[in-house]
DSSP file (Angstrom, degrees, kcal/mol; ACC not computed):
  #  RESIDUE AA STRUCTURE BP1 BP2  ACC     N-H-->O    O-->H-N    N-H-->O    O-->H-N    TCO  KAPPA ALPHA  PHI   PSI    X-CA   Y-CA   Z-CA
    1    1 A M              0   0    0      0, 0.0   138,-0.2     0, 0.0   136,-0.0   0.000 360.0 360.0 360.0 146.9  -19.4  -70.1  123.8
    2    2 A H  E     -A  138   0A   0    136,-2.4   136,-2.2    27,-0.0     2,-0.1  -0.997 360.0-121.0-139.1 149.2  -18.1  -68.2  126.7
    3    3 A P  E     -A  137   0A   0      0, 0.0    21,-3.0     0, 0.0   134,-0.3  -0.478  34.3-102.5 -81.7 159.0  -14.6  -67.7  128.1
    4    4 A W  E     -B   23   0B   0    132,-1.7     2,-0.4    19,-0.2    19,-0.3  -0.514  38.7-168.4 -75.6 146.5  -13.6  -68.6  131.6
    5    5 A E  E >   -B   22   0B   0     17,-3.5    17,-1.9    -2,-0.2     3,-1.1  -0.976  20.4-119.0-142.9 130.0  -13.3  -65.7  134.1
    6    6 A E  T 3  S+     0   0    0     -2,-0.4    15,-0.1     1,-0.2     3,-0.1  -0.192  93.5  29.5 -53.1 146.4  -11.8  -65.5  137.6
    7    7 A G  T 3  S+     0   0    0     13,-0.5     2,-0.3     1,-0.2    -1,-0.2   0.550  95.9 106.3  81.7   8.8  -14.0  -64.6  140.5
    8    8 A R  S <  S-     0   0    0     -3,-1.1     2,-0.3    14,-0.1    -1,-0.2  -0.835  70.5-114.8-118.9 161.8  -17.3  -66.0  139.0
    9    9 A K        -     0   0    0     -2,-0.3     2,-0.7    14,-0.1    14,-0.7  -0.632  31.4-120.3 -85.3 146.9  -19.4  -69.1  139.9
   10   10 A F  E     -C   17   0C   0      7,-0.5     7,-2.8    12,-0.3     2,-0.5  -0.828  35.6-174.7 -91.4 114.3  -19.6  -71.8  137.0
   11   11 A V  E     +C   16   0C   0     -2,-0.7     2,-0.4    17,-0.4    20,-0.4  -0.950   8.8 174.3-117.0 129.4  -23.3  -72.1  136.2
   12   12 A L  E >  S-C   15   0C   0      3,-2.8     3,-0.8    -2,-0.5    18,-0.1  -0.922  74.2 -14.2-138.1 109.2  -24.5  -74.7  133.8
   13   13 A G  T 3  S-     0   0    0     -2,-0.4     3,-0.1     1,-0.2    95,-0.1   0.792 128.7 -56.0  66.3  31.8  -28.1  -75.4  133.1
   14   14 A G  T 3  S+     0   0    0      1,-0.3     2,-0.4    93,-0.1    -1,-0.2   0.522 115.2 114.4  75.7  12.4  -28.9  -73.3  136.2
   15   15 A V  E <   -C   12   0C   0     -3,-0.8    -3,-2.8     2,-0.0     2,-0.5  -0.917  65.3-131.5-108.1 132.4  -26.7  -75.5  138.5
   16   16 A V  E     -C   11   0C   0     -2,-0.4    -5,-0.2    -5,-0.2    -7,-0.0  -0.786  24.7-162.0 -88.1 130.4  -23.7  -74.2  140.1
   17   17 A I  E     -C   10   0C   0     -7,-2.8    -7,-0.5    -2,-0.5     2,-0.2  -0.931  26.0-108.4-114.8 127.0  -20.8  -76.6  139.6
   18   18 A P        +     0   0    0      0, 0.0     2,-0.3     0, 0.0    -9,-0.0  -0.362  59.7 138.4 -60.0 121.1  -17.7  -76.4  141.7
   19   19 A H        -     0   0    0     -2,-0.2    -9,-0.1    76,-0.1     3,-0.0  -0.954  64.2-109.1-156.5 166.0  -14.8  -75.0  139.7
   20   20 A T  S    S+     0   0    0     -2,-0.3   -13,-0.5   -11,-0.1     2,-0.3   0.680 101.3  13.9 -74.3 -20.9  -11.9  -72.6  140.0
   21   21 A Q        -     0   0    0    -15,-0.1     2,-0.2   -14,-0.1   -15,-0.2  -0.942  68.3-136.9-148.3 166.0  -13.6  -70.1  137.7
   22   22 A G  E     -B    5   0B   0    -17,-1.9   -17,-3.5    -2,-0.3     2,-0.4  -0.581  36.0 -83.8-113.0-176.8  -16.9  -69.3  136.0
   23   23 A L  E     -B    4   0B   0    -14,-0.7     2,-0.3     5,-0.4   -19,-0.2  -0.750  38.5-117.2 -95.1 138.8  -17.9  -68.2  132.7
   24   24 A K        +     0   0    0    -21,-3.0     2,-0.3    -2,-0.4     4,-0.1  -0.549  53.3 131.8 -74.6 133.4  -17.9  -64.6  131.5
   25   25 A G        -     0   0    0     -2,-0.3    37,-0.2     2,-0.3   -23,-0.0  -0.966  65.9-114.7-171.6 155.9  -21.2  -63.2  130.5
   26   26 A H  S    S+     0   0    0     -2,-0.3    36,-2.9    35,-0.1    37,-0.2   0.894 113.5  33.3 -69.0 -36.3  -23.4  -60.1  131.0
   27   27 A S  S    S-     0   0    0     34,-0.3    35,-0.5    35,-0.2    -2,-0.3   0.330 134.8 -55.0 -88.1-137.8  -25.8  -62.5  132.9
   28   28 A D        -     0   0    0     35,-1.0   -17,-0.4    33,-0.1    -5,-0.4   0.457  69.7-119.3 -87.9  -0.8  -24.6  -65.4  134.9
   29   29 A G        +     0   0    0      1,-0.2     2,-1.7    -7,-0.1     3,-0.1   0.717  50.4 166.2  79.0  17.6  -22.6  -66.8  131.8
   30   30 A D     >  -     0   0    0      1,-0.2     4,-2.5     2,-0.1    -1,-0.2  -0.494  13.7-174.1 -76.8  91.2  -24.6  -70.0  131.8
   31   31 A V  H  > S+     0   0    0     -2,-1.7     4,-2.5   -20,-0.4    -1,-0.2   0.852  78.7  52.8 -49.8 -46.2  -23.5  -71.3  128.3
   32   32 A L  H  > S+     0   0    0    -21,-0.3     4,-2.2     2,-0.2    -1,-0.2   0.945 111.0  44.5 -63.8 -50.2  -25.9  -74.2  128.2
   33   33 A T  H  > S+     0   0    0      2,-0.2     4,-2.4     1,-0.2    -2,-0.2   0.860 112.4  53.6 -62.0 -38.3  -29.0  -72.2  129.0
   34   34 A H  H  X S+     0   0    0     -4,-2.5     4,-2.3     2,-0.2    -1,-0.2   0.944 110.0  46.9 -63.0 -45.5  -28.0  -69.5  126.5
   35   35 A A  H  X S+     0   0    0     -4,-2.5     4,-2.2     1,-0.2    -2,-0.2   0.880 111.9  51.2 -67.1 -35.9  -27.6  -72.1  123.7
   36   36 A L  H  X S+     0   0    0     -4,-2.2     4,-2.3     2,-0.2    -1,-0.2   0.898 110.4  49.0 -65.8 -38.2  -31.0  -73.7  124.6
   37   37 A M  H  X S+     0   0    0     -4,-2.4     4,-2.2     1,-0.2    -2,-0.2   0.923 112.6  47.5 -66.2 -41.0  -32.7  -70.2  124.5
   38   38 A D  H  X S+     0   0    0     -4,-2.3     4,-2.7     2,-0.2    -1,-0.2   0.891 110.6  52.0 -63.4 -39.3  -31.2  -69.5  121.1
   39   39 A A  H  X S+     0   0    0     -4,-2.2     4,-2.6     2,-0.2    -2,-0.2   0.940 111.5  47.4 -62.4 -46.2  -32.2  -73.0  119.8
   40   40 A L  H  X S+     0   0    0     -4,-2.3     4,-0.7     1,-0.2    -2,-0.2   0.919 117.2  42.2 -60.3 -43.6  -35.9  -72.4  121.0
   41   41 A L  H  <>S+     0   0    0     -4,-2.2     5,-3.4    -5,-0.2     3,-0.3   0.857 114.0  50.5 -73.5 -34.8  -36.0  -69.0  119.4
   42   42 A G  H ><5S+     0   0    0     -4,-2.7     3,-1.8     3,-0.2    -2,-0.2   0.870 101.9  61.5 -72.1 -39.2  -34.2  -70.0  116.3
   43   43 A A  H 3<5S+     0   0    0     -4,-2.6    -1,-0.2     1,-0.3    -2,-0.2   0.766 111.9  40.2 -58.0 -28.0  -36.5  -73.0  115.7
   44   44 A L  T 3<5S-     0   0    0     -4,-0.7    -1,-0.3    -3,-0.3    -2,-0.2   0.303 115.9-112.6-101.3   5.4  -39.4  -70.5  115.4
   45   45 A G  T < 5S+     0   0    0     -3,-1.8    -3,-0.2     2,-0.1    -2,-0.1   0.857  74.6 135.2  66.4  33.2  -37.5  -67.9  113.5
   46   46 A M      < -     0   0    0     -5,-3.4     2,-0.2     1,-0.3    -4,-0.2   0.078  61.2-119.5-106.4  22.2  -37.6  -65.5  116.4
   47   47 A G        -     0   0    0     -6,-0.2    -1,-0.3    -5,-0.1     2,-0.3  -0.603  44.1 -59.0  87.1-143.8  -34.1  -64.2  116.3
   48   48 A D    >>  -     0   0    0     -2,-0.2     3,-1.9    -3,-0.1     4,-0.8  -0.899  44.0 -94.5-145.1 173.3  -31.7  -64.7  119.3
   49   49 A I  H 3> S+     0   0    0      1,-0.3     4,-3.1    -2,-0.3     3,-0.3   0.764 114.5  67.3 -65.8 -24.8  -31.3  -63.9  122.8
   50   50 A G  H 34 S+     0   0    0      1,-0.2    -1,-0.3     2,-0.2    -3,-0.0   0.742  98.0  54.1 -64.3 -18.9  -29.3  -60.8  122.2
   51   51 A E  H <4 S+     0   0    0     -3,-1.9    -1,-0.2     2,-0.1    -2,-0.2   0.791 118.8  31.9 -79.4 -31.6  -32.4  -59.2  120.7
   52   52 A Y  H  < S+     0   0    0     -4,-0.8    -2,-0.2    -3,-0.3    -3,-0.1   0.765 133.4  28.3-100.1 -27.2  -34.5  -59.8  123.7
   53   53 A F  S  < S-     0   0    0     -4,-3.1    -1,-0.2    -5,-0.2    -2,-0.1  -0.570  81.1-171.4-133.1  68.4  -31.9  -59.6  126.4
   54   54 A P    >   -     0   0    0      0, 0.0     3,-1.9     0, 0.0     6,-0.2  -0.266  29.0-128.6 -73.8 148.3  -29.2  -57.3  125.1
   55   55 A P  T 3  S+     0   0    0      0, 0.0     5,-0.0     0, 0.0    -5,-0.0   0.670 106.1  68.9 -71.4 -12.9  -25.9  -56.9  127.1
   56   56 A S  T 3  S+     0   0    0      1,-0.0     2,-0.7     4,-0.0     3,-0.1   0.584  79.7  88.9 -75.7  -7.4  -26.4  -53.2  127.0
   57   57 A E    X   -     0   0    0     -3,-1.9     3,-2.0     1,-0.1     4,-0.3  -0.807  66.1-158.4 -92.2 110.5  -29.3  -53.5  129.3
   58   58 A E  G >  S+     0   0    0     -2,-0.7     3,-1.7     1,-0.3    -1,-0.1   0.772  85.8  73.7 -63.9 -23.6  -28.1  -53.3  133.0
   59   59 A K  G 3  S+     0   0    0      1,-0.3    -1,-0.3    -3,-0.1    -3,-0.0   0.683  96.8  52.1 -67.7 -13.2  -31.3  -55.0  134.3
   60   60 A F  G X  S+     0   0    0     -3,-2.0     3,-1.9    -6,-0.2    -1,-0.3   0.523  77.9 124.5 -92.7  -5.1  -29.7  -58.2  132.8
   61   61 A R  T <  S-     0   0    0     -3,-1.7   -34,-0.3    -4,-0.3   -35,-0.1  -0.352  93.9 -13.0 -57.3 125.7  -26.3  -57.8  134.6
   62   62 A D  T 3  S+     0   0    0    -36,-2.9    -1,-0.3   -35,-0.5   -35,-0.2   0.609  96.7 155.5  61.5  16.1  -25.7  -61.1  136.6
   63   63 A I    <   -     0   0    0     -3,-1.9   -35,-1.0   -37,-0.2     2,-0.3  -0.423  54.0 -97.8 -71.9 150.8  -29.3  -62.2  136.2
   64   64 A S    >>  -     0   0    0    -37,-0.2     4,-1.1     1,-0.1     3,-1.0  -0.566  23.0-142.3 -63.3 124.8  -30.1  -65.9  136.4
   65   65 A S  H 3> S+     0   0    0     -2,-0.3     4,-2.3     1,-0.2     5,-0.2   0.766 100.4  68.0 -61.5 -26.2  -30.3  -67.3  132.9
   66   66 A L  H 3> S+     0   0    0      1,-0.2     4,-1.9     2,-0.2    -1,-0.2   0.876  95.9  52.6 -62.2 -38.3  -33.1  -69.5  134.2
   67   67 A L  H <> S+     0   0    0     -3,-1.0     4,-1.3     1,-0.2    -1,-0.2   0.891 111.0  48.2 -68.0 -33.9  -35.3  -66.3  134.6
   68   68 A L  H  X S+     0   0    0     -4,-1.1     4,-2.0     1,-0.2    -2,-0.2   0.851 106.7  56.7 -68.6 -32.4  -34.5  -65.5  131.0
   69   69 A L  H  X S+     0   0    0     -4,-2.3     4,-3.3     1,-0.2    -2,-0.2   0.889 101.8  55.9 -68.9 -37.1  -35.4  -69.1  129.9
   70   70 A K  H  X S+     0   0    0     -4,-1.9     4,-2.2     1,-0.2    -1,-0.2   0.889 107.8  48.3 -62.3 -38.7  -38.8  -68.7  131.5
   71   71 A E  H  X S+     0   0    0     -4,-1.3     4,-1.6     2,-0.2    -1,-0.2   0.902 111.8  49.3 -69.2 -38.4  -39.5  -65.7  129.3
   72   72 A V  H  X S+     0   0    0     -4,-2.0     4,-2.7     2,-0.2     3,-0.2   0.950 109.1  52.7 -64.7 -47.6  -38.2  -67.6  126.3
   73   73 A K  H  X S+     0   0    0     -4,-3.3     4,-2.7     1,-0.2     5,-0.2   0.907 108.8  51.4 -47.3 -47.3  -40.6  -70.6  127.2
   74   74 A E  H  X S+     0   0    0     -4,-2.2     4,-2.1     1,-0.2    -1,-0.2   0.871 108.1  50.4 -64.2 -34.8  -43.5  -68.1  127.4
   75   75 A K  H  X S+     0   0    0     -4,-1.6     4,-0.9    -3,-0.2    -2,-0.2   0.945 110.3  50.9 -65.6 -46.8  -42.6  -66.7  123.9
   76   76 A V  H ><>S+     0   0    0     -4,-2.7     5,-1.9     1,-0.2     3,-0.9   0.933 111.9  46.7 -57.3 -48.5  -42.6  -70.3  122.5
   77   77 A Q  H ><5S+     0   0    0     -4,-2.7     3,-1.5     1,-0.2    -1,-0.2   0.832 105.9  59.3 -70.6 -27.9  -45.9  -71.1  124.0
   78   78 A N  H 3<5S+     0   0    0     -4,-2.1    -1,-0.2     1,-0.3    -2,-0.2   0.696 101.5  54.0 -69.3 -16.3  -47.4  -67.9  122.7
   79   79 A R  T <<5S-     0   0    0     -4,-0.9    -1,-0.3    -3,-0.9    -2,-0.2   0.398 122.5-113.1 -90.4   0.3  -46.5  -69.0  119.3
   80   80 A G  T < 5S+     0   0    0     -3,-1.5     2,-0.3     1,-0.3    -3,-0.2   0.616  70.1 143.0  77.7  14.6  -48.5  -72.2  120.1
   81   81 A A      < -     0   0    0     -5,-1.9     2,-0.4    67,-0.2    -1,-0.3  -0.585  38.5-152.6 -84.3 146.6  -45.4  -74.4  120.0
   82   82 A E  E     -D  147   0D   0     65,-2.6    65,-3.3    -2,-0.3     2,-0.5  -0.969  18.9-124.7-118.4 136.3  -44.7  -77.3  122.4
   83   83 A I  E     +D  146   0D   0     -2,-0.4    63,-0.2    63,-0.2     3,-0.1  -0.713  29.4 176.1 -79.2 121.7  -41.2  -78.5  123.3
   84   84 A V  E     -     0   0D   0     61,-3.3     2,-0.3    -2,-0.5    -1,-0.2   0.872  60.3 -20.2 -93.3 -46.6  -40.9  -82.2  122.5
   85   85 A N  E     -D  145   0D   0     60,-1.2    60,-2.3     2,-0.0     2,-0.4  -0.989  48.2-147.9-157.1 164.7  -37.3  -82.7  123.3
   86   86 A I  E     -De 144 119D   0     32,-2.5    34,-2.9    -2,-0.3     2,-0.4  -0.991   8.0-171.5-133.6 136.5  -33.9  -81.1  123.8
   87   87 A D  E     +De 143 120D   0     56,-2.7    56,-2.9    -2,-0.4     2,-0.4  -0.993  18.2 174.5-127.0 121.4  -30.5  -82.6  123.0
   88   88 A A  E     -De 142 121D   0     32,-2.4    34,-1.8    -2,-0.4     2,-0.4  -0.960  17.6-165.4-132.3 146.1  -27.5  -80.6  124.3
   89   89 A V  E     -De 141 122D   0     52,-2.5    52,-2.4    -2,-0.4     2,-0.4  -0.995   6.6-157.6-129.1 141.3  -23.7  -81.0  124.4
   90   90 A V  E     -De 140 123D   0     32,-2.2    34,-2.6    -2,-0.4     2,-0.6  -0.960  10.3-154.2-117.1 133.3  -21.3  -79.0  126.4
   91   91 A I  E     +De 139 124D   0     48,-3.8    48,-2.0    -2,-0.4     2,-0.3  -0.920  37.6 124.7-115.3 112.9  -17.7  -79.0  125.1
   92   92 A L        -     0   0    0     32,-2.1    46,-0.1    -2,-0.6    41,-0.1  -0.973  56.6-131.6-156.9 162.7  -15.1  -78.4  127.8
   93   93 A E  S    S+     0   0    0      1,-0.4    -1,-0.1    44,-0.3    32,-0.1   0.816  78.5  52.6 -92.9 -28.4  -12.0  -79.9  129.2
   94   94 A E  S    S+     0   0    0      1,-0.1    -1,-0.4     2,-0.1     2,-0.1  -0.960  80.0  32.6-162.7 156.9  -12.8  -79.6  132.8
   95   95 A P  S    S-     0   0    0      0, 0.0     2,-0.2     0, 0.0    -1,-0.1   0.652  78.8-109.9 -75.6 176.4  -14.6  -79.9  135.1
   96   96 A R        -     0   0    0      1,-0.1    -2,-0.1    -2,-0.1    -3,-0.0  -0.515  25.1-167.3 -69.6 137.2  -16.5  -83.3  134.7
   97   97 A I    >>  +     0   0    0     -2,-0.2     3,-2.8     1,-0.1     4,-1.0   0.732  66.8  87.9-100.2 -28.5  -20.1  -82.6  134.0
   98   98 A A  G >4 S+     0   0    0      1,-0.3     3,-0.8     2,-0.2     4,-0.4   0.826  84.6  55.1 -45.5 -45.6  -21.5  -86.3  134.5
   99   99 A P  G 34 S+     0   0    0      0, 0.0    -1,-0.3     0, 0.0     4,-0.1   0.661 114.4  41.1 -66.7  -9.1  -22.0  -85.9  138.3
  100  100 A F  G <> S+     0   0    0     -3,-2.8     4,-2.2     2,-0.1     3,-0.3   0.492  87.9  98.3-110.0 -10.8  -24.3  -82.8  137.7
  101  101 A R  H <X S+     0   0    0     -4,-1.0     4,-2.5    -3,-0.8     5,-0.2   0.884  84.3  45.8 -48.6 -51.6  -26.2  -84.2  134.6
  102  102 A E  H  > S+     0   0    0     -4,-0.4     4,-2.9     1,-0.2    -1,-0.2   0.876 113.2  49.7 -66.2 -37.1  -29.3  -85.4  136.5
  103  103 A K  H  > S+     0   0    0     -3,-0.3     4,-2.3     1,-0.2    -1,-0.2   0.859 110.5  49.6 -74.8 -29.4  -29.6  -82.2  138.4
  104  104 A I  H  X S+     0   0    0     -4,-2.2     4,-2.5     2,-0.2     5,-0.3   0.897 110.3  50.6 -70.6 -38.1  -29.3  -80.1  135.3
  105  105 A R  H  X S+     0   0    0     -4,-2.5     4,-2.7    -5,-0.2    -2,-0.2   0.954 112.3  47.7 -63.0 -47.0  -32.0  -82.2  133.6
  106  106 A E  H  X S+     0   0    0     -4,-2.9     4,-2.6     1,-0.2    -1,-0.2   0.915 111.6  50.2 -62.0 -42.8  -34.3  -81.7  136.6
  107  107 A R  H  X S+     0   0    0     -4,-2.3     4,-1.5     1,-0.2    -1,-0.2   0.905 114.9  42.2 -57.7 -44.1  -33.6  -78.0  136.8
  108  108 A L  H  X S+     0   0    0     -4,-2.5     4,-2.1     2,-0.2     6,-0.2   0.848 111.7  56.6 -74.9 -32.3  -34.4  -77.4  133.1
  109  109 A S  H  X>S+     0   0    0     -4,-2.7     4,-2.2    -5,-0.3     5,-0.9   0.947 106.9  48.8 -60.1 -50.7  -37.4  -79.8  133.3
  110  110 A S  H  <5S+     0   0    0     -4,-2.6    -1,-0.2     1,-0.2    -2,-0.2   0.883 114.2  45.8 -63.4 -33.1  -39.0  -77.7  136.1
  111  111 A I  H  <5S+     0   0    0     -4,-1.5    -1,-0.2    -5,-0.2    -2,-0.2   0.863 120.3  36.4 -68.0 -37.0  -38.5  -74.5  134.2
  112  112 A L  H  <5S-     0   0    0     -4,-2.1    -2,-0.2     2,-0.2   -29,-0.2   0.591 101.7-128.5 -97.9 -14.7  -39.7  -75.7  130.8
  113  113 A G  T  <5 +     0   0    0     -4,-2.2     2,-0.3     1,-0.3    -3,-0.2   0.831  66.7 123.7  71.4  26.3  -42.6  -78.1  132.2
  114  114 A I  S   <S-     0   0    0     -5,-0.9    -1,-0.3    -6,-0.2    -2,-0.2  -0.838  72.9 -87.8-118.5 162.4  -41.4  -81.0  130.2
  115  115 A D    >   -     0   0    0     -2,-0.3     3,-2.0     1,-0.1     4,-0.0  -0.386  30.6-131.5 -62.4 137.2  -40.4  -84.5  131.4
  116  116 A R  G >  S+     0   0    0      1,-0.3     3,-1.7     2,-0.2    -1,-0.1   0.766 105.8  70.0 -67.3 -23.4  -36.7  -84.7  132.3
  117  117 A E  G 3  S+     0   0    0      1,-0.3    -1,-0.3     3,-0.0    -2,-0.1   0.618  91.9  58.7 -61.8 -15.8  -36.6  -87.8  130.1
  118  118 A C  G <  S+     0   0    0     -3,-2.0   -32,-2.5   -13,-0.1     2,-0.5   0.263  95.4  77.1-101.8   9.2  -37.1  -85.6  127.0
  119  119 A I  E <   -e   86   0D   0     -3,-1.7     2,-0.5   -34,-0.2   -32,-0.2  -0.957  60.8-172.6-120.0 119.6  -33.9  -83.6  128.0
  120  120 A N  E     -e   87   0D   0    -34,-2.9   -32,-2.4    -2,-0.5     2,-0.5  -0.940   0.8-173.8-113.9 130.8  -30.5  -85.2  127.1
  121  121 A I  E     +e   88   0D   0     -2,-0.5     2,-0.4   -34,-0.2   -32,-0.2  -0.957   9.8 170.3-116.2 131.1  -27.3  -83.5  128.4
  122  122 A K  E     -e   89   0D   0    -34,-1.8   -32,-2.2    -2,-0.5     2,-0.3  -0.984  15.7-153.6-140.4 159.0  -23.9  -84.8  127.3
  123  123 A A  E     +e   90   0D   0     -2,-0.4     2,-0.3   -34,-0.2   -32,-0.2  -0.947  15.2 167.2-129.0 146.4  -20.4  -83.5  127.7
  124  124 A T  E     -e   91   0D   0    -34,-2.6   -32,-2.1    -2,-0.3     2,-0.2  -0.953  27.6-122.2-150.5 168.7  -17.2  -84.0  125.7
  125  125 A T        -     0   0    0     -2,-0.3   -32,-0.2   -34,-0.2     8,-0.1  -0.563  20.8-123.8-106.8 174.6  -13.8  -82.5  125.5
  126  126 A S    >   -     0   0    0     -2,-0.2     3,-1.5     3,-0.1     7,-0.1   0.144  50.4-110.1-102.0  13.1  -12.1  -81.0  122.4
  127  127 A E  T 3  S-     0   0    0      1,-0.3     3,-0.1     5,-0.1     6,-0.1   0.852  72.0 -59.2  57.9  36.1   -9.2  -83.4  122.8
  128  128 A T  T 3  S+     0   0    0      1,-0.2     2,-0.3     4,-0.0    -1,-0.3   0.572 105.7 135.1  68.9  15.8   -6.9  -80.4  123.8
  129  129 A L    <>  -     0   0    0     -3,-1.5     4,-2.1     4,-0.1     3,-0.3  -0.705  56.1 -14.2 -94.0 147.1   -7.6  -78.6  120.5
  130  130 A G  H  > S-     0   0    0     -2,-0.3     4,-2.3     2,-0.2     5,-0.2   0.006 110.9 -36.5  65.3-163.7   -8.5  -74.8  120.1
  131  131 A F  H  4>S+     0   0    0      1,-0.2     5,-2.9     2,-0.2     6,-0.6   0.838 141.1  50.7 -67.0 -28.2   -9.5  -72.4  122.8
  132  132 A V  H >45S+     0   0    0     -3,-0.3     3,-2.1     3,-0.2   -39,-0.3   0.943 111.2  50.1 -69.1 -47.0  -11.6  -75.1  124.6
  133  133 A G  H 3<5S+     0   0    0     -4,-2.1    -2,-0.2     1,-0.3    -3,-0.2   0.860 107.1  52.6 -54.8 -37.5   -8.5  -77.4  124.5
  134  134 A R  T 3<5S-     0   0    0     -4,-2.3    -1,-0.3    -5,-0.1    -2,-0.2   0.379 118.4-116.0 -78.5   2.1   -6.3  -74.7  125.9
  135  135 A K  T < 5S+     0   0    0     -3,-2.1    -3,-0.2    -5,-0.2    -2,-0.1   0.876  79.3 125.8  64.1  37.1   -8.9  -74.3  128.8
  136  136 A E  S   <S-     0   0    0     -5,-2.9  -132,-1.7     1,-0.2     2,-0.3   0.492  72.8 -21.1-101.7  -7.5   -9.9  -70.8  127.8
  137  137 A G  E     -A    3   0A   0     -6,-0.6   -44,-0.3  -134,-0.3     2,-0.3  -0.991  58.3-103.3-178.8-174.1  -13.7  -71.3  127.5
  138  138 A V  E     -A    2   0A   0   -136,-2.2  -136,-2.4    -2,-0.3     2,-0.3  -0.955  19.3-159.5-132.9 143.8  -16.7  -73.5  127.1
  139  139 A V  E     -D   91   0D   0    -48,-2.0   -48,-3.8    -2,-0.3     2,-0.4  -0.963   5.5-171.1-122.7 149.7  -19.0  -74.2  124.2
  140  140 A S  E     -D   90   0D   0     -2,-0.3     2,-0.4   -50,-0.2   -50,-0.2  -1.000   2.7-168.7-135.6 137.1  -22.5  -75.6  124.2
  141  141 A L  E     -D   89   0D   0    -52,-2.4   -52,-2.5    -2,-0.4     2,-0.4  -0.988   9.7-173.3-123.4 133.8  -24.6  -76.7  121.3
  142  142 A V  E     -D   88   0D   0     -2,-0.4     2,-0.4   -54,-0.2   -54,-0.2  -0.981  11.1-168.2-131.5 130.4  -28.3  -77.5  121.6
  143  143 A S  E     -D   87   0D   0    -56,-2.9   -56,-2.7    -2,-0.4     2,-0.3  -0.948  13.0-167.5-108.9 143.6  -31.0  -78.9  119.2
  144  144 A V  E     -D   86   0D   0     -2,-0.4     2,-0.5   -58,-0.2   -58,-0.2  -0.957  14.5-146.6-128.3 146.9  -34.6  -78.8  120.0
  145  145 A L  E     -D   85   0D   0    -60,-2.3   -61,-3.3    -2,-0.3   -60,-1.2  -0.963  21.3-169.8-110.8 125.6  -37.7  -80.5  118.6
  146  146 A L  E     -D   83   0D   0     -2,-0.5     2,-0.6   -63,-0.2   -63,-0.2  -0.879  19.3-140.5-115.3 150.7  -40.9  -78.5  118.7
  147  147 A R  E     -D   82   0D   0    -65,-3.3   -65,-2.6    -2,-0.4    -2,-0.0  -0.945  24.3-156.2-102.5 118.8  -44.5  -79.5  117.9
  148  148 A L              0   0    0     -2,-0.6   -67,-0.2   -67,-0.2   -68,-0.1  -0.709 360.0 360.0 -97.2 148.9  -46.3  -76.7  116.0
  149  149 A P              0   0    0      0, 0.0    -1,-0.1     0, 0.0   -68,-0.1   0.549 360.0 360.0 -67.0 360.0  -50.0  -76.3  116.0
């Protein structure tokens, strides 16, 4: 999860989505790609993105999360694992994600080298409950299926 922040672009799955604010983060704040990287690393018992790309490292400031995803993909491949599918949900009150869903799937597909049909992206609201409902931030949850050697 990331809070909204004025003066930033809203990046989701590597796609810039028009909105009045972006998400706070040391990198580009791409909450979907961050959750995807954590899911991939977690599925292999390899920790989390904070271990590999710590916010204390200036070289990761404002970096595209897609560049970090490429590194995570290499780590997954080095373990001999293959990404079978990805199922992601983004929880936010606004903006609507549906018009950008296919572009996000295409972007992630091209980075990960898997068919876009194996990537599912959905969005929902929190029905005005909690910090998401108060429009203070965005949450993303991702499940991955990997094939191991």
